[in-house]
N, C-alpha and C positions, 0 to 999 in steps of 0.2 A: 529384556528390554522390549518395550512395546513398539509396534509398527510406527507410531508417530515419531518416536525418538529416532528410529532407524532412518526414516524419510528425512527428517530435519538434519540429521548428521550427514547423510549423503548429499543433501542440498548444499550444506556448508562445504563439504569436501570438493564438490564440483565448482562451487563459487564461494571462496572464502572471504566474502565481502563483510564489512562491519555489520551490515543489516542481518545477514545470515548468522553471523557469530552471536549477535545480541539475541536473536530469536531462539537459537539453540541454548544459550545461557539462561534465558528466561524459562525455558522448559526444564532445564536441570534444577534451577532454584525452586520451581513450583512442584517438582516431584516429591511425593511423600518420603521417598528413600533418601532425599538430599540431607546429608549430615556434614556440614562444612568443617566440623572439628573432629571428625572420625580419624582414626589412626590406621586405617586399613593399608595405606601406602607403606607404613612401617613394617607391617606384617608381610607385605609383598617383598620388601627389601630383604627381610629375614629369610624368607623362602629362597630367594636368589642366593643369598650368602651360603645357605645349606645345599644349594644346587638341586632343589626340589622343583624342577621346571614344570612338570604337569600340574602340580599343586599351585604354582604361581599363576599359570594360565587360567586355572579354574577360579582362583581368587580374583583375578582381573575381571573375569566375567561377572562374578558375584558383586563386584564393586560398582557395577553400572546400574543406573545412569548417574549416580552421585559423582563419580570421577570422570565422566565422559569427556569433559573439556579440560582436564588437568594434564598438561603436556608431559610432566615427569613420569606419570603412570604409563603413558604410551611409549616413552623412551625405555622404561623398564621392560615393557612387553617386547619391544624391539630387541633388547639384550637377551631376553629369554628365548625368543625365536631364533636368534643367531646361535645361541648355545645349543639349540636343538637341531641346527642345520637347516632351518627354514628361512632361507635368505629372502624370499619374496615377502613374507610377513614381516621380517625384520626391517626391510626397506620401507614397506608401507607404514608401519607403526612409527618409524623415525620421521617419515614425511608428515604424518599426522601430527606428531609432536611439534615439528617445526611450523606447520600451518597454525596450530593453536597458539604458539608463542607469538607469531607475527600478528595474529588477530588480537591478542591481548595487548600488544604494543600499540595497535591502532585504536584501542578502546579509550585512550587518553594520552596525555603527555607526561604524566607523573607529577604535575603541579597541583597546587591546592585548587585551582580553577578547573582543572581537567585531570583528576586522578585516574590511574589505571583501574579497570574493573577486574576483580578477582572473585572466584567462587569459594576459594579455600585460602587460608592465610599462607600455607606453604608455597602457593603460587607466587607470592611476593618475592620470595628468595630466588625462585627461578628467573623472574624478570630482572632482579638485581644482577644476577650472573650474566644474563644476556646484555645488560647495560654496561657490564664491566665494572660494577661497583661492589664495594665490600661493606657489609653490615657493621654498624657500630652500636646503635641503640634504636629504640622504638618508643613511640607514644601514640595514644589513642585520642582522637579529636572527635567529639560528639557535637553535632549541630542538629537543629530540629529536622532538617530534611535528609541528612545523611551522616554516616559514621565513617571516619577514615583512619587507617593506620598510616603513620608518618614514620618512615625509616630514615634515620640519620646515617649517612655513609661516612667511611673513614676519610674521604676527601672533603668532608664538610658540607656536601650537598644533601638535600632532602628529596626523597621520592615518596609521593603520595599515592595511596591505594584506597579505593572506595570499597569498604567492607560492610556496607549497609546490609546486604542480603545475608551474609553469614552471621552478622551480629544479631539481626532481627530473628533469624531462625534459632539461634542459641537462646536469646531472650525469651522467645515464645515457648521453647521447650522447658526452660526453667520456670516460667509462669504456670505452665500446664502440669508440671510435675514438681511442686514444691516439696522440700524435705520437711519431715515432721520434727 
């Protein structure tokens, strides 16, 4: 991860304001490595299941900066560190995960007018958990200026997520790599 990311991340950790979160998010989205639909987090979970702690730490590093602001990845690293007896890193990564989830909650209110901002669709489910909601179904709503995932919850409520950045990245890669 280059120095600009490190500095922006430190700035966010020192002052987890909405402005610093949005600036860091913009950097992640602009990074060439940003792949919003990658499944590296599943490989990370599999390494944990097999108790391959060092391999999990290495994969975590390799996943940056694409997963830098994905809270569940930091929580996973916290778990790995705890399993390795590294209590200081475990606490730090858990704290980072909590800061990221709070910042995401402040990015909107989950309504159509102010959807939560996410960089990866799996972050939607993390926020649902924090909100105490259970997923029932999902629909995609496309408008000229943004794309939203709308998650219908078991209690009948809807939670809106702005997925414009991941959607545009996916669409851009599909257009630049058409299948024959």
